[in-house]
Backbone bond lengths (Angstrom), bond angles and torsions (degrees), N, CA, C in turn:
res aa  C-N    CA-C-N  psi(-1)  N-CA   C-N-CA  omega(-1)  CA-C   N-CA-C  phi
1 M - - - 1.456 - - 1.523 111.10 -
2 C 1.350 117.05 -42.85 1.457 120.18 -178.84 1.515 111.39 -61.02
3 E 1.329 116.82 -37.07 1.450 119.63 -179.72 1.520 110.70 -64.87
4 Q 1.350 116.10 -41.76 1.460 119.98 179.03 1.521 110.56 -62.99
5 L 1.315 116.18 -42.51 1.454 120.23 -178.72 1.513 111.03 -65.19
6 S 1.317 116.93 -38.34 1.459 120.56 -178.40 1.520 111.29 -64.87
7 E 1.344 116.67 -29.91 1.453 120.39 179.96 1.514 111.72 -75.36
8 T 1.349 117.07 -24.97 1.468 119.65 -173.68 1.515 114.12 -93.51
9 V 1.317 117.58 -26.88 1.462 120.19 -179.06 1.501 110.04 -131.23
10 S 1.313 117.42 149.26 1.454 121.75 176.35 1.514 109.40 -92.16
11 K 1.327 116.29 153.55 1.457 120.96 179.05 1.523 108.97 -72.31
12 N 1.357 114.90 140.53 1.453 118.68 175.59 1.511 109.52 -141.57
13 S 1.341 116.79 163.26 1.454 120.18 -178.68 1.510 109.73 -67.73
14 S 1.338 116.01 138.04 1.458 121.29 -175.58 1.515 111.02 -88.61
15 L 1.353 115.30 146.90 1.457 120.56 176.87 1.515 111.45 -100.31
16 H 1.334 117.10 5.97 1.458 119.45 178.01 1.509 109.02 -146.80
17 I 1.335 116.32 166.06 1.447 121.69 172.82 1.509 108.34 -115.07
18 L 1.337 116.73 157.47 1.453 121.24 -177.39 1.510 109.33 -102.94
19 S 1.318 116.85 125.84 1.450 121.37 179.77 1.520 110.05 -70.27
20 E 1.337 117.56 127.02 1.461 120.94 -179.56 1.527 111.05 -66.38
21 R 1.329 116.14 -30.62 1.466 119.09 -175.35 1.516 111.51 -80.01
22 T 1.340 117.80 -44.46 1.457 120.93 -173.48 1.510 113.48 -102.15
23 Q 1.359 117.05 -14.71 1.461 120.86 -175.38 1.520 111.35 58.23
24 K 1.360 117.18 29.95 1.452 121.63 176.68 1.520 108.71 -115.34
25 P 1.343 117.11 149.07 1.452 118.59 -178.30 1.513 112.37 -70.71
26 V 1.321 115.73 139.95 1.454 121.19 172.74 1.520 107.02 -100.68
27 I 1.317 117.04 119.53 1.453 121.14 -171.87 1.527 110.63 -71.10
28 M 1.319 115.77 134.70 1.450 122.06 173.97 1.528 108.44 -120.04
29 N 1.306 117.72 174.42 1.457 121.46 -176.36 1.525 111.31 -60.23
30 R 1.339 116.70 136.84 1.458 121.91 177.23 1.526 108.97 -87.59
31 T 1.300 115.40 131.96 1.461 119.25 -179.91 1.523 112.31 -122.34
32 C 1.322 117.46 1.01 1.454 120.02 -175.78 1.522 111.06 -106.71
33 K 1.318 115.16 155.49 1.454 122.11 173.72 1.515 107.81 -94.67
34 F 1.331 116.87 133.63 1.455 120.01 -177.17 1.526 111.18 -74.12
35 S 1.329 114.46 140.22 1.461 120.64 177.32 1.523 109.81 -75.61
36 N 1.333 116.25 168.21 1.464 120.43 176.66 1.523 111.25 -60.78
37 V 1.328 116.23 -38.34 1.468 120.32 178.83 1.533 110.07 -62.90
38 T 1.323 116.20 -46.86 1.462 119.73 179.47 1.520 111.24 -62.72
39 N 1.324 117.25 -43.22 1.464 120.46 178.99 1.525 111.58 -61.72
40 D 1.329 117.12 -40.69 1.468 120.61 177.45 1.526 110.55 -63.82
41 Y 1.335 115.76 -45.88 1.460 120.70 179.06 1.525 110.65 -58.85
42 L 1.326 117.05 -46.39 1.462 121.98 -177.39 1.522 112.20 -66.98
43 A 1.338 116.87 -35.68 1.460 120.06 178.96 1.531 110.31 -62.72
44 F 1.346 117.17 -43.68 1.464 120.75 177.11 1.526 110.32 -66.49
45 Y 1.323 116.43 -41.71 1.468 120.15 -179.60 1.525 111.16 -60.97
46 D 1.322 117.41 -44.22 1.466 120.37 179.97 1.524 111.00 -60.35
47 G 1.328 116.71 -40.10 1.460 120.48 178.00 1.527 111.88 -66.05
48 I 1.321 116.42 -40.92 1.469 121.20 178.53 1.524 110.51 -62.89
49 L 1.338 116.18 -46.10 1.459 120.70 -179.97 1.523 111.26 -62.46
50 C 1.324 116.94 -40.87 1.467 121.15 178.56 1.525 110.94 -62.97
51 D 1.335 117.36 -45.55 1.469 121.26 179.26 1.523 111.25 -63.23
52 M 1.335 116.70 -41.94 1.461 120.49 179.78 1.524 110.46 -64.15
53 K 1.316 116.07 -45.11 1.467 120.28 179.88 1.521 111.02 -60.90
54 N 1.329 117.38 -45.50 1.462 121.04 179.18 1.525 111.36 -63.14
55 G 1.334 116.42 -42.28 1.462 120.10 -179.78 1.521 112.86 -63.94
56 M 1.332 116.31 -38.47 1.463 119.93 -177.87 1.525 112.38 -78.20
57 T 1.320 117.04 -39.29 1.465 119.97 -175.99 1.530 112.57 -80.83
58 H 1.325 116.77 -18.81 1.462 119.97 179.17 1.534 111.80 -113.05
59 A 1.316 116.10 23.18 1.471 120.21 178.35 1.528 110.27 -64.22
60 D 1.325 115.38 149.23 1.470 121.97 179.66 1.530 108.85 -77.65
61 L 1.329 117.30 104.23 1.457 121.93 -176.65 1.521 111.62 -94.72
62 S 1.340 114.93 155.30 1.462 120.99 -179.86 1.528 108.89 -136.89
63 D 1.328 116.27 -163.73 1.467 119.90 177.62 1.527 111.30 -93.54
64 S 1.342 116.72 23.51 1.454 122.81 178.21 1.528 108.96 -120.43
65 I 1.321 117.25 118.84 1.461 121.50 177.93 1.529 110.04 -61.92
66 S 1.314 116.05 -39.01 1.471 120.06 178.82 1.518 110.76 -59.49
67 H 1.321 115.98 -47.26 1.462 121.13 178.61 1.527 110.36 -60.58
68 N 1.324 116.31 -45.74 1.466 120.46 -175.72 1.524 111.90 -64.87
69 F 1.334 116.13 -40.85 1.466 118.60 177.12 1.520 110.53 -60.64
70 I 1.315 117.00 -47.59 1.464 121.01 -176.46 1.519 110.98 -62.15
71 T 1.331 117.10 -46.01 1.464 119.36 -175.98 1.531 111.75 -69.03
72 Q 1.333 117.56 -23.08 1.460 120.12 177.08 1.532 111.80 -90.46
73 M 1.330 117.19 -28.59 1.453 120.03 -178.41 1.523 112.57 -80.47
74 I 1.309 118.88 -28.66 1.464 120.38 -179.77 1.538 111.12 -60.46
75 P 1.336 120.19 -49.91 1.475 117.77 176.26 1.531 113.16 -66.04
76 H 1.328 116.92 -26.73 1.464 120.47 175.09 1.525 109.98 -64.45
77 H 1.320 116.75 -48.22 1.465 121.62 177.11 1.528 110.96 -61.65
78 Q 1.325 116.27 -41.90 1.459 119.64 -179.44 1.527 110.28 -62.19
79 G 1.335 116.32 -34.49 1.450 120.13 176.30 1.515 111.92 -61.87
80 A 1.339 116.92 -42.86 1.464 120.70 178.79 1.525 111.22 -64.21
81 I 1.319 116.55 -38.72 1.463 120.88 178.46 1.527 110.45 -62.74
82 E 1.329 116.93 -46.21 1.460 120.65 -179.03 1.526 111.35 -69.08
83 M 1.332 117.71 -36.62 1.464 120.76 175.62 1.525 110.55 -61.25
84 S 1.318 116.31 -41.50 1.467 121.01 -179.97 1.522 110.88 -67.21
85 R 1.319 117.06 -41.30 1.461 120.18 177.33 1.533 110.47 -63.82
86 N 1.321 116.39 -37.60 1.465 120.46 177.69 1.526 110.53 -62.52
87 L 1.328 116.64 -44.30 1.467 119.96 178.04 1.520 111.16 -60.26
88 L 1.326 117.01 -43.10 1.469 121.22 -175.67 1.526 112.57 -63.35
89 R 1.318 117.70 -17.86 1.468 120.96 176.66 1.519 111.54 -73.07
90 Y 1.329 117.74 -18.73 1.465 120.71 -171.15 1.525 115.12 -125.00
91 T 1.323 118.70 -32.99 1.460 119.89 -170.74 1.532 112.30 -77.26
92 T 1.334 114.75 148.34 1.466 121.85 169.83 1.521 109.78 -117.87
93 C 1.321 116.36 10.20 1.468 122.14 -179.00 1.530 108.99 -84.26
94 I 1.314 116.39 113.19 1.471 120.44 -173.09 1.538 112.80 -62.48
95 P 1.337 119.77 -45.69 1.473 118.35 178.04 1.534 112.75 -59.20
96 L 1.328 117.32 -37.40 1.462 119.94 177.98 1.530 111.40 -71.84
97 Q 1.320 117.01 -35.79 1.466 119.73 174.24 1.531 109.95 -59.48
98 N 1.323 115.52 -44.71 1.467 120.29 179.76 1.523 111.45 -63.12
99 L 1.337 116.31 -41.64 1.464 120.52 178.72 1.526 110.38 -63.67
100 A 1.324 117.13 -44.91 1.459 120.53 -179.28 1.526 111.08 -61.95
101 L 1.321 116.60 -42.30 1.469 120.07 178.03 1.520 111.28 -65.47
102 Q 1.325 116.68 -37.14 1.465 121.03 177.33 1.523 110.75 -64.43
103 I 1.324 117.07 -43.37 1.467 121.00 178.21 1.521 110.48 -61.22
104 I 1.322 116.84 -44.72 1.465 120.35 179.79 1.523 110.66 -60.20
105 T 1.332 116.77 -45.68 1.469 120.50 -178.89 1.522 111.65 -64.66
106 E 1.333 116.66 -49.56 1.462 121.11 -176.67 1.525 112.02 -63.64
107 Q 1.316 116.36 -44.68 1.459 118.38 -172.97 1.525 111.88 -80.69
108 T 1.326 117.56 -26.23 1.469 119.56 170.82 1.528 110.03 -64.49
109 R 1.338 116.53 -43.53 1.464 120.56 177.71 1.523 111.26 -64.10
110 S 1.339 116.65 -41.33 1.461 120.49 -179.59 1.528 111.27 -64.41
111 I 1.330 117.38 -40.16 1.471 120.40 176.45 1.518 110.17 -60.16
112 S 1.326 116.51 -45.44 1.469 120.87 179.55 1.522 110.93 -61.31
113 D 1.327 116.72 -42.08 1.467 120.78 179.48 1.534 110.90 -63.31
114 M 1.324 116.77 -42.66 1.471 119.90 -179.08 1.524 111.13 -69.15
115 Q 1.322 117.11 -40.36 1.465 119.68 177.67 1.525 110.85 -62.57
116 G 1.343 115.75 -33.60 1.465 120.43 -178.23 1.511 114.42 -69.14
117 I 1.339 117.49 -24.81 1.469 120.01 -177.87 1.531 112.43 -108.59
118 L 1.331 117.60 -1.82 1.458 120.05 -172.92 1.519 112.87 -57.89
119 C 1.300 117.99 -46.78 1.471 120.59 -178.18 1.512 111.81 -61.87
120 R 1.323 117.42 -41.99 1.466 120.58 179.83 1.531 111.10 -69.66
121 C 1.328 117.16 -36.56 1.468 120.37 -179.67 1.519 111.95 -71.00
122 D 1.324 117.15 -23.07 1.466 120.59 179.04 1.525 112.23 -59.90
123 S 1.319 116.62 -26.67 1.468 120.30 -174.60 1.527 113.09 -78.04
124 L 1.332 118.03 -11.93 1.466 120.87 179.20 1.528 108.72 -93.72
125 H 1.330 115.75 107.41 1.459 121.36 -175.71 1.529 110.60 -96.85
126 N 1.317 115.27 155.36 1.461 121.73 179.33 1.514 110.04 -122.68
127 C 1.326 115.64 157.22 1.458 120.25 -179.35 1.532 110.35 -71.38
128 R 1.301 116.12 160.93 1.465 121.12 -176.34 1.526 112.08 -61.08
129 E 1.323 117.22 -39.60 1.461 120.39 -178.99 1.525 111.41 -62.51
130 D 1.350 115.80 -45.78 1.468 119.28 178.76 1.527 111.34 -64.55
131 L 1.317 116.66 -40.50 1.462 120.28 178.91 1.525 110.91 -60.98
132 C 1.334 116.00 -42.55 1.464 120.60 -179.45 1.527 111.12 -64.66
133 C 1.336 116.77 -46.69 1.467 121.04 179.87 1.522 111.37 -63.36
134 F 1.334 115.13 -43.26 1.464 120.24 -179.73 1.519 110.93 -61.28
135 Q 1.328 116.40 -49.74 1.453 119.31 -174.40 1.527 112.28 -71.78
136 T 1.338 116.54 -32.53 1.466 119.33 176.72 1.522 110.71 -63.03
137 R 1.333 116.23 -45.71 1.460 120.38 178.83 1.528 110.82 -66.92
138 T 1.322 117.36 -41.86 1.462 121.32 179.09 1.521 110.91 -61.04
139 R 1.331 116.14 -41.92 1.466 120.15 -179.85 1.530 110.94 -62.57
140 K 1.322 117.43 -40.06 1.462 120.96 178.64 1.527 111.19 -65.54
141 I 1.325 116.08 -41.88 1.469 120.52 177.97 1.523 110.17 -60.60
142 M 1.324 116.38 -45.81 1.462 120.18 -178.19 1.524 111.10 -64.68
143 Q 1.320 117.15 -42.74 1.467 120.06 -179.37 1.527 111.20 -61.96
144 T 1.339 116.01 -42.16 1.464 119.91 177.53 1.520 110.86 -63.13
145 M 1.320 116.23 -44.73 1.466 121.43 -179.97 1.524 111.37 -61.84
146 F 1.330 117.33 -48.39 1.465 120.77 -179.95 1.534 110.77 -58.69
147 C 1.326 115.58 -43.52 1.466 120.38 -178.41 1.528 110.93 -63.99
148 E 1.335 117.17 -45.60 1.463 120.67 -178.11 1.525 111.37 -68.53
149 M 1.320 117.43 -35.35 1.457 119.87 177.71 1.525 111.18 -69.71
150 K 1.319 116.89 -37.96 1.459 121.22 -179.88 1.518 111.33 -70.34
151 Q 1.341 116.72 -36.39 1.459 121.41 -174.63 1.532 113.41 -97.02
152 A 1.325 116.85 8.92 1.466 119.78 179.53 1.529 110.14 -57.05
153 C 1.329 115.99 137.83 1.461 121.19 -179.18 1.529 110.09 -57.65
154 T 1.326 116.32 132.85 1.459 122.21 -176.48 1.518 110.60 -119.63
155 T 1.333 116.11 130.14 1.461 122.57 176.11 1.520 108.39 -130.96
156 N 1.319 116.93 -171.60 1.467 120.91 177.31 1.526 112.49 -83.34
157 C 1.335 117.27 5.91 1.465 120.87 175.47 1.526 109.17 -97.98
158 V 1.328 116.80 102.33 1.462 121.64 -178.61 1.523 111.07 -60.13
159 N 1.328 117.22 -37.39 1.465 120.53 179.76 1.527 111.17 -58.59
160 C 1.330 115.95 -46.91 1.463 120.45 -179.98 1.523 111.04 -67.09
161 N 1.323 116.23 -40.11 1.466 119.73 178.87 1.521 111.10 -58.08
162 F 1.338 115.78 -46.44 1.470 120.42 -179.17 1.522 111.19 -58.39
163 I 1.317 116.91 -46.18 1.459 120.57 -177.58 1.525 110.58 -63.40
164 R 1.331 116.57 -45.22 1.464 120.09 -178.53 1.525 111.99 -66.39
165 E 1.324 117.14 -26.00 1.465 121.09 176.75 1.525 111.75 -82.36
166 M 1.337 116.72 -35.81 1.457 120.42 -175.15 1.528 112.56 -78.51
167 I 1.312 118.62 -29.56 1.471 119.84 -179.54 1.530 111.87 -59.35
168 P 1.345 120.27 -51.65 1.473 118.28 177.66 1.523 112.76 -65.67
169 H 1.329 117.10 -29.13 1.471 120.16 175.56 1.524 109.98 -61.07
170 H 1.338 116.74 -49.35 1.459 120.90 179.59 1.525 111.60 -65.55
171 C 1.332 116.87 -40.83 1.471 119.55 179.05 1.523 110.71 -61.59
172 G 1.325 117.05 -35.11 1.460 120.46 176.24 1.512 112.05 -63.56
173 A 1.331 117.46 -41.61 1.471 121.01 179.08 1.521 111.02 -64.36
174 V 1.325 116.48 -41.65 1.470 120.81 178.96 1.526 110.07 -62.35
175 A 1.333 116.79 -47.63 1.469 120.79 -178.53 1.528 111.32 -63.81
176 M 1.329 117.55 -40.71 1.465 120.62 178.35 1.519 111.29 -64.78
177 S 1.322 116.78 -39.45 1.466 121.03 -179.74 1.523 110.92 -68.33
178 E 1.331 116.37 -44.19 1.459 119.99 179.07 1.526 111.13 -64.24
179 N 1.305 116.95 -37.16 1.463 120.72 176.76 1.530 110.94 -63.62
180 T 1.322 116.91 -42.18 1.468 121.56 -178.55 1.521 111.82 -64.50
181 L 1.331 117.04 -36.23 1.467 121.03 -178.81 1.518 113.25 -66.53
182 R 1.317 118.46 -10.96 1.463 122.16 179.29 1.527 111.80 -77.01
183 Y 1.322 117.28 -10.57 1.463 120.96 -172.15 1.535 111.46 -117.70
184 C 1.305 114.58 171.22 1.464 121.22 175.83 1.531 107.53 -75.57
185 I 1.314 115.43 113.62 1.466 119.86 -176.18 1.520 110.51 -131.46
186 C 1.303 115.21 170.62 1.460 122.70 178.16 1.534 109.73 -60.04
187 P 1.349 118.55 126.66 1.467 120.80 -178.63 1.529 113.57 -56.19
188 E 1.322 116.82 -32.38 1.468 120.08 -179.70 1.532 112.36 -69.19
189 L 1.325 116.68 -18.67 1.461 120.20 -179.68 1.524 112.16 -81.72
190 V 1.327 116.90 -25.74 1.467 120.96 -174.37 1.528 112.96 -57.00
191 P 1.341 120.37 -50.76 1.473 118.81 179.72 1.528 113.49 -63.62
192 I 1.320 117.29 -28.47 1.465 120.21 176.40 1.520 110.00 -67.38
193 L 1.341 116.58 -43.02 1.462 120.89 177.22 1.527 110.77 -63.18
194 D 1.315 116.38 -43.82 1.470 120.69 179.16 1.535 110.76 -59.63
195 A 1.327 116.03 -40.43 1.467 120.39 -179.66 1.527 111.06 -67.75
196 I 1.339 116.95 -39.67 1.469 120.57 177.78 1.520 110.18 -61.48
197 I 1.329 116.34 -47.57 1.470 120.81 -178.57 1.518 110.85 -61.92
198 R 1.317 116.24 -47.96 1.469 120.95 -176.49 1.533 111.48 -64.68
199 S 1.309 117.21 -50.24 1.468 120.64 -174.21 1.526 111.55 -70.31
200 Q 1.315 117.26 -39.61 1.462 118.39 -174.49 1.524 112.28 -80.13
201 K 1.317 117.96 -27.98 1.467 119.32 171.01 1.527 110.11 -63.99
202 Q 1.323 116.67 -41.92 1.460 120.46 179.23 1.520 110.97 -65.85
203 E 1.311 116.57 -40.84 1.462 119.54 179.34 1.524 111.95 -67.43
204 V 1.328 117.59 -34.14 1.467 120.31 175.28 1.527 109.94 -62.79
205 Q 1.313 116.99 -43.75 1.470 120.32 177.68 1.530 110.70 -60.65
206 N 1.332 116.43 -43.02 1.459 120.45 179.14 1.527 111.22 -63.48
207 M 1.324 116.98 -40.42 1.464 120.33 -179.68 1.520 111.68 -69.08
208 Q 1.321 117.06 -35.94 1.468 119.75 176.48 1.520 110.60 -63.39
209 C 1.321 116.75 -37.96 1.465 121.43 175.52 1.529 110.42 -64.70
210 M 1.337 116.81 -41.90 1.459 120.68 178.68 1.523 111.48 -62.35
211 L 1.332 117.10 -39.10 1.471 120.35 178.20 1.522 110.68 -57.34
212 R 1.337 114.98 -42.99 1.466 118.40 -179.64 1.530 110.34 -69.13
213 C 1.324 116.94 -41.02 1.471 120.13 -178.17 1.535 111.87 -67.51
214 L 1.323 116.23 -33.22 1.461 120.76 -179.94 1.518 112.50 -82.63
215 C 1.341 116.43 -5.00 1.481 121.24 -176.29 1.526 110.19 56.19
216 C 1.326 116.32 41.66 1.468 120.22 -179.11 1.527 110.48 -70.10
């Protein structure tokens, strides 16, 4: 993978350092002027992030944790799909093209799976205490994710920008799924959560490798 990445992008000086503990970028002072391509990419990204945030924070919640997870995760998945489509308008990096297409395929299927069980999962109700604990933790996860996605280090390398934005997005999905598994939920939802955790943890590892290969 590193060899492919090296052929598609040239090495450039980085505007951030990578934390060894968290594998997240630490923002440093920006000294570059953004290109028209970068500005176009960022304008679409800002709109996608805004739509995702609105969809997740204004989701129609009920007394079912299963229902609440699904209604909040669907706009989250849709955000990843739109982010990937935005990247595909600009990137010539084949490994990143493949990753973006994989995200679109996986998360489109996951949305369909969740929509297919939503009505049945609505019938499984949870107690008020569990609902409160679940939603409090979910809200904290979402706030952290939104903040990290908004504040992701930005340079004139669209490929690097996408990766730094998508990593906290995926980490948010993993944390939300793991939180949901702590409660009594619809049995049909469990394999969907397991698939989200498994696939997105692997994709985070792949993206961290890409960051190093791209010298982001």
